[in-house]
N, C-alpha and C positions, 0 to 999 in steps of 0.2 A: 415106190422106191424112187428117191430123188438123189441124184448124184451131185458131186461138187460143182461149185460155180454156177448154180442155177439161180435165176432171178425170178421171183414170183411177186407181183405187185398186189395192192390191196383189193379186196373183194373178189379175188380169183377163187373159183371152186373147182376142186379136183376130185374125181370119182375114185372108186376102189380099184385096186390092182393096176395102177397106172405106173409106167416107167418113164422118168424124165432124165435123159442123159445129160452129160456135162455141157455147160455153156448155153443152155436153152434159156429163153426169156418168155415169160407169160405175163402179159400186161393186165391192167386193172379190168375188173368186171367180166372176165372171161370164164367160160365153163368148159371143163374137160370131162368127158364121160368116162364110164368104166372100161377097163381093159384096153386102154389106149397106150401107144408107145410114141413118145416124142424124142426123136433122135438128137444127136449132138448139134449144137448151134442153130436150132430152130428158133424162129422169132414169131411169136403169136401176139398180134396187136390187140388193142383194147376192144372189149365187147364182142369177142369171138365165141361162138358155140361150136364145140367139137363133140359130136355124139359118140356113143359106145363103139368099141372095136375099131378105131381108126389108127392108122400108122402114118406118121409124118417122117419122111426121109430126112437125112442129115442136111442141114443148111436151108431147109425150106422156110418160106415166109408166108404168113397168113394175114391178109389185109383186115383192117378194123371192120367191125359189124358184119362179119362173114359167118355163115353157118355151113358146117360140113356134116352131112348126114352119116348115119351108121355104116361101118364097114368099108369106108373109103381109104385108099392108099394114095398118099401124096408123094410123088417122086423126089429124089434127092435134088436139092437146089431149086425146086419149083417155087413160083410166086403165085399164090392163089389170090385173085383180085375180085372174084365174085363167088357167091354161094354155090355149093354143090348140093342140090336138093334131091338127088337120087342115091340109093344105097348100093354098096358093093361095087364101086368103080375104081379105076386107076386114072389119075391125072398127073401130067408131067409138063415141064417147060416153063417159060417166062414170056407171057402169062400162061398159067396152067391150062391145059386142054385135055379132054378125054382121049384115051388111047384104046 
């Protein structure tokens, strides 16, 4: 499900059962796994991999060439500047840290 005012650049791959809420941006060569939710005003930079069952809070930003493993929750307004290589965690803040 893709809502209004969403920008998706070239070569972005989006899995099954993904929700992308208004004003989100997904840049080129990014991969969004299955069952993810991308909230309002999220900014996903280029060459980002978000694996299955992830939740990105409203206004979060994901830096380029970052990998977010399955089941992770990114808090609202968080800035992820390095990969999250473990499953089922919550990260928040600027820069994002495990809580």
